C-alpha positions as CSV (number, residue, x, y, z in Angstrom):
1,M,3.3,21.3,14.4
2,I,0.8,18.6,13.5
3,Q,0.8,15.8,16.1
4,V,-1.1,12.5,15.8
5,S,-0.7,10.6,19.1
6,N,-1.7,7.0,19.5
7,V,-4.8,7.3,17.3
8,S,-7.1,4.3,16.8
9,K,-10.3,4.2,14.7
10,S,-12.7,1.3,13.9
11,F,-15.7,1.2,11.6
12,D,-18.0,-1.6,12.7
13,H,-15.5,-4.5,13.2
14,F,-12.8,-3.2,10.9
15,K,-9.9,-1.4,12.6
16,A,-8.8,1.3,10.1
17,L,-6.2,2.9,12.4
18,D,-4.2,1.1,15.0
19,D,-2.3,3.2,17.7
20,L,-1.0,5.5,14.9
21,T,1.5,8.2,15.8
22,L,3.0,10.7,13.3
23,T,4.5,14.2,13.5
24,V,4.6,17.0,10.8
25,K,7.1,19.6,11.8
26,K,6.4,23.3,11.3
27,G,7.6,24.5,7.9
28,S,8.1,21.0,6.5
29,I,6.6,18.7,3.8
30,Y,5.6,15.3,5.0
31,G,4.9,12.5,2.6
32,L,2.4,9.8,3.6
33,V,2.5,6.6,1.6
34,G,1.0,3.2,1.8
35,V,-0.9,0.6,-0.2
36,N,-4.7,1.1,-0.9
37,G,-6.6,0.4,2.4
38,S,-3.6,1.2,4.6
39,G,-5.4,4.1,6.4
40,K,-4.1,7.2,4.6
41,T,-7.5,8.8,3.9
42,T,-8.8,7.9,7.3
43,I,-5.9,9.6,9.2
44,I,-6.2,12.6,6.8
45,K,-9.9,12.9,7.9
46,H,-8.8,13.0,11.5
47,I,-6.1,15.6,10.9
48,T,-8.7,17.9,9.2
49,G,-11.2,17.4,12.0
50,V,-13.7,15.5,9.9
51,L,-13.5,12.3,12.1
52,K,-13.0,12.0,15.9
53,P,-10.6,9.2,17.0
54,D,-11.9,6.3,19.2
55,E,-8.6,6.5,21.1
56,G,-5.7,9.0,21.0
57,V,-5.7,12.6,20.0
58,V,-4.8,14.8,17.0
59,T,-3.5,18.3,17.8
60,I,-2.1,21.2,15.9
61,D,0.2,23.5,18.0
62,G,-1.1,21.7,21.0
63,E,-4.8,22.3,20.4
64,N,-7.3,19.5,19.7
65,V,-8.2,19.7,16.0
66,F,-11.7,18.2,16.2
67,D,-13.1,20.8,18.6
68,S,-11.4,23.9,17.0
69,V,-13.1,26.0,14.4
70,S,-10.2,28.4,14.4
71,L,-7.7,25.7,13.5
72,K,-9.9,24.4,10.6
73,R,-10.0,28.0,9.2
74,R,-6.2,27.9,9.2
75,T,-6.1,24.6,7.4
76,G,-6.4,24.0,3.7
77,F,-7.6,20.6,2.6
78,I,-7.7,19.2,-1.0
79,P,-9.4,15.7,-1.0
80,D,-9.1,13.1,-3.7
81,D,-12.8,13.4,-4.3
82,L,-13.6,17.0,-4.9
83,Y,-16.9,18.8,-4.2
84,F,-18.1,22.1,-5.6
85,F,-21.6,23.7,-5.5
86,A,-23.2,22.5,-8.7
87,T,-24.1,25.8,-10.3
88,Y,-21.1,27.8,-9.1
89,N,-18.2,29.1,-11.2
90,L,-14.7,29.8,-9.9
91,R,-15.4,33.4,-9.1
92,E,-18.5,32.5,-7.1
93,M,-16.6,29.8,-5.2
94,S,-14.0,32.4,-4.4
95,A,-16.7,34.5,-2.7
96,F,-17.7,31.5,-0.6
97,Y,-14.1,30.8,0.4
98,R,-13.6,34.5,1.3
99,G,-16.4,34.2,3.8
100,V,-15.0,31.1,5.4
101,Y,-11.3,31.8,5.6
102,P,-10.2,35.0,7.4
103,S,-6.8,35.0,5.6
104,W,-8.3,35.0,2.1
105,N,-6.0,36.8,-0.4
106,G,-8.0,38.2,-3.3
107,E,-4.9,39.4,-5.2
108,R,-3.4,35.9,-5.0
109,F,-6.6,34.4,-6.3
110,A,-6.7,36.7,-9.4
111,S,-3.0,36.0,-10.0
112,M,-3.3,32.3,-9.7
113,V,-6.4,32.1,-12.0
114,S,-4.4,33.9,-14.6
115,Q,-1.3,31.8,-14.0
116,F,-3.2,28.5,-14.4
117,G,-5.2,29.8,-17.3
118,L,-8.7,28.8,-16.0
119,P,-11.9,30.4,-17.1
120,A,-13.3,32.1,-14.0
121,R,-16.9,32.4,-15.2
122,T,-17.4,28.8,-16.5
123,K,-19.4,26.5,-14.2
124,L,-17.0,24.2,-12.3
125,S,-19.3,21.2,-13.2
126,K,-18.2,21.8,-16.8
127,F,-14.5,21.5,-15.9
128,S,-12.5,18.4,-16.6
129,K,-11.2,16.5,-13.6
130,G,-7.7,18.0,-14.0
131,M,-9.2,21.5,-14.3
132,Q,-11.3,20.9,-11.1
133,K,-8.1,19.9,-9.3
134,Q,-6.5,23.1,-10.4
135,A,-9.5,25.1,-9.3
136,A,-9.4,23.4,-5.8
137,F,-5.7,24.2,-5.5
138,I,-6.2,27.9,-6.5
139,L,-9.0,28.3,-4.0
140,T,-7.1,26.5,-1.2
141,M,-3.8,28.4,-1.7
142,S,-5.6,31.7,-2.0
143,S,-6.9,31.2,1.6
144,T,-3.1,31.2,2.6
145,P,-3.4,28.3,5.0
146,D,-0.9,27.7,7.8
147,Y,-1.4,23.9,7.4
148,L,-2.0,22.2,4.0
149,I,-3.4,18.7,3.8
150,L,-3.4,17.1,0.3
151,D,-4.8,13.7,-0.8
152,E,-3.5,12.8,-4.3
153,P,-3.1,16.4,-5.2
154,I,-1.5,15.9,-8.7
155,D,-3.7,13.1,-9.9
156,G,-4.9,13.9,-13.4
157,L,-2.6,16.9,-14.0
158,D,-0.2,17.3,-16.9
159,P,3.5,17.5,-16.2
160,L,3.7,21.3,-16.6
161,V,0.8,22.0,-14.2
162,R,2.3,19.5,-11.7
163,K,5.5,21.4,-11.6
164,L,3.6,24.7,-11.1
165,V,1.6,23.2,-8.2
166,W,4.7,21.9,-6.4
167,K,6.5,25.3,-7.0
168,V,3.6,27.2,-5.3
169,I,3.7,24.7,-2.4
170,V,7.4,24.8,-1.9
171,D,7.5,28.6,-2.1
172,D,4.9,28.9,0.6
173,V,6.7,26.5,2.8
174,A,9.9,28.6,2.4
175,E,8.3,32.0,2.7
176,R,5.5,31.4,5.3
177,E,6.7,28.2,7.1
178,M,3.5,26.5,6.0
179,S,3.3,22.9,7.2
180,V,2.3,20.3,4.6
181,L,1.1,16.7,4.7
182,V,0.7,15.1,1.3
183,S,-0.6,11.6,0.5
184,S,0.3,10.3,-2.9
185,H,1.0,7.2,-5.0
186,N,3.5,9.3,-7.1
187,L,6.5,8.4,-5.0
188,R,9.0,9.8,-7.6
189,E,7.6,13.3,-7.1
190,L,7.3,13.0,-3.3
191,E,11.0,12.1,-3.3
192,G,11.8,15.4,-4.9
193,I,10.0,17.6,-2.4
194,C,9.4,15.8,1.0
195,D,11.5,16.4,4.1
196,S,10.0,13.4,5.9
197,I,8.2,10.2,5.0
198,G,5.7,8.0,6.8
199,I,4.9,4.5,5.5
200,L,1.6,3.1,6.7
201,S,0.6,-0.5,6.8
202,K,-2.8,-1.9,8.0
203,G,-3.5,1.3,9.9
204,A,-0.2,1.4,11.7
205,M,3.0,3.3,11.1
206,M,5.7,1.1,9.8
207,I,8.4,3.7,9.3
208,E,8.6,7.4,10.0
209,R,11.9,9.2,9.2
210,E,13.4,12.1,7.5
211,L,13.8,11.2,3.8
212,D,17.6,11.6,3.7
213,E,18.0,9.4,6.8
214,L,15.6,6.8,5.3
215,K,17.6,6.5,2.1
216,T,21.0,6.2,3.8
217,D,19.8,3.3,6.0
218,I,18.6,1.0,3.2
219,H,20.7,-0.3,0.3
220,K,20.7,-2.6,-2.6
221,V,23.9,-4.7,-2.5
222,Q,25.5,-7.0,-5.1
223,V,28.0,-9.5,-3.7
224,A,30.0,-12.3,-5.4
225,F,32.7,-14.5,-3.9
226,R,35.5,-16.4,-5.7
227,E,35.0,-20.1,-6.0
228,N,35.9,-22.0,-2.8
229,E,36.3,-18.6,-1.0
230,R,32.7,-18.0,0.2
231,P,32.4,-17.8,4.0
232,E,29.9,-20.1,5.7
233,N,27.6,-17.2,6.7
234,P,28.9,-14.0,5.1
235,Y,26.0,-11.8,6.0
236,A,25.7,-12.6,9.7
237,G,24.6,-9.6,11.6
238,L,23.1,-7.7,8.7
239,N,19.4,-6.7,8.7
240,I,18.4,-8.3,5.3
241,L,15.0,-7.4,4.0
242,R,15.3,-9.6,0.9
243,A,17.9,-11.8,-0.6
244,E,18.2,-13.6,-4.0
245,S,21.0,-15.4,-5.8
246,R,21.5,-15.1,-9.5
247,G,24.3,-17.5,-10.5
248,S,27.3,-16.6,-8.4
249,V,25.9,-13.1,-7.5
250,D,23.9,-12.5,-4.4
251,L,21.4,-9.6,-4.5
252,L,20.5,-8.2,-1.1
253,I,18.2,-5.5,0.2
254,V,19.8,-4.4,3.5
255,R,18.4,-2.1,6.1
256,D,21.6,-1.0,8.0
257,K,24.1,1.8,8.2
258,K,26.4,2.1,5.2
259,E,29.4,1.6,7.5
260,T,28.0,-1.7,8.8
261,V,27.6,-3.1,5.3
262,E,31.0,-1.9,4.3
263,A,32.5,-3.6,7.4
264,M,31.0,-6.9,6.2
265,A,32.7,-6.5,2.9
266,A,36.0,-5.7,4.5
267,E,35.8,-8.8,6.6
268,T,34.6,-11.3,4.0
269,R,36.6,-9.8,1.0
270,P,34.2,-10.7,-1.8
271,A,35.4,-10.5,-5.4
272,V,32.4,-8.2,-6.3
273,F,30.9,-5.7,-3.9
274,D,28.6,-2.9,-5.1
275,M,26.2,-0.7,-3.1
276,L,23.5,0.8,-5.2
277,P,21.2,3.7,-4.3
278,L,17.5,3.0,-3.8
279,S,14.7,5.3,-4.9
280,L,11.8,6.0,-2.5
281,E,9.6,3.8,-4.8
282,E,12.0,0.9,-4.3
283,I,12.2,1.4,-0.6
284,F,8.4,1.4,-0.4
285,I,8.2,-1.9,-2.4
286,Y,10.9,-3.7,-0.3
287,E,9.6,-2.5,3.1
288,L,6.1,-3.7,2.2
289,G,7.3,-6.8,0.4
290,G,5.6,-9.1,3.0
291,E,2.2,-7.6,2.1
292,N,2.8,-7.7,-1.6
293,D,5.1,-10.6,-2.0
294,E,4.2,-11.5,-5.6
295,I,4.8,-7.9,-6.8
296,S,8.0,-7.6,-4.8
297,R,9.4,-10.8,-6.3
298,A,8.6,-9.7,-9.8
299,I,10.4,-6.4,-9.3
300,F,13.4,-7.6,-7.4
């Protein structure tokens, strides 16, 4: 299990992380989302042992990550900004990875190179950005990590390759109980693979929940009352994130149990009452509406 406990980090006078806590359960996929500058890359650098927190601690299976070489050898990390040795090709990089990671799997490397169709003897500096992403993924997954940390892993990949990347990840989670933390702006794809979601804002955790629970606790609701039958305060007691009226129809974003919203409708008896499902992308927009109010109003 990956555990981030009350971590704070400042650079000069800027507080990048503020008492941040998150948990990635063993054998699960955790999606980390937030606007640019919310602290996603900073916390990833703490989880991979690149940065040491000013306060708090980051542990994997109870062991401090920053001080543990053995944990780092069991952790695969694909950053958004890739780095390869300038003159190396994929085969030469594989020799380097084999020397660093004790669990290196040469058969898997050969299979994945063939599966992704990459030239193993071409210098990596000659690869396109998308091909370099694939190369980094092949090298990382061939080291058979117990913990996989991904920062924008599918950026620049075509749809077929993205599907293959996610399939390899999901298979390893199922077969080896690999634990995965992935930061991405592609919320539609995260929605299809993640078990849990953490939403960051200004270096702090806004919401951390299992995805299914998160989606059942926030709703888009349409309500309309007959003329002269509208109660004085029909939505009293509801946790309303956003509200707007369009003619006689009220549009609400409500963070509450489904049963609570339905109880409101049963009591006030509107002429129109619809509860619509929200995507992860919509939840993200409405939860962060205060920070991005102009964008949120345009979408609502």
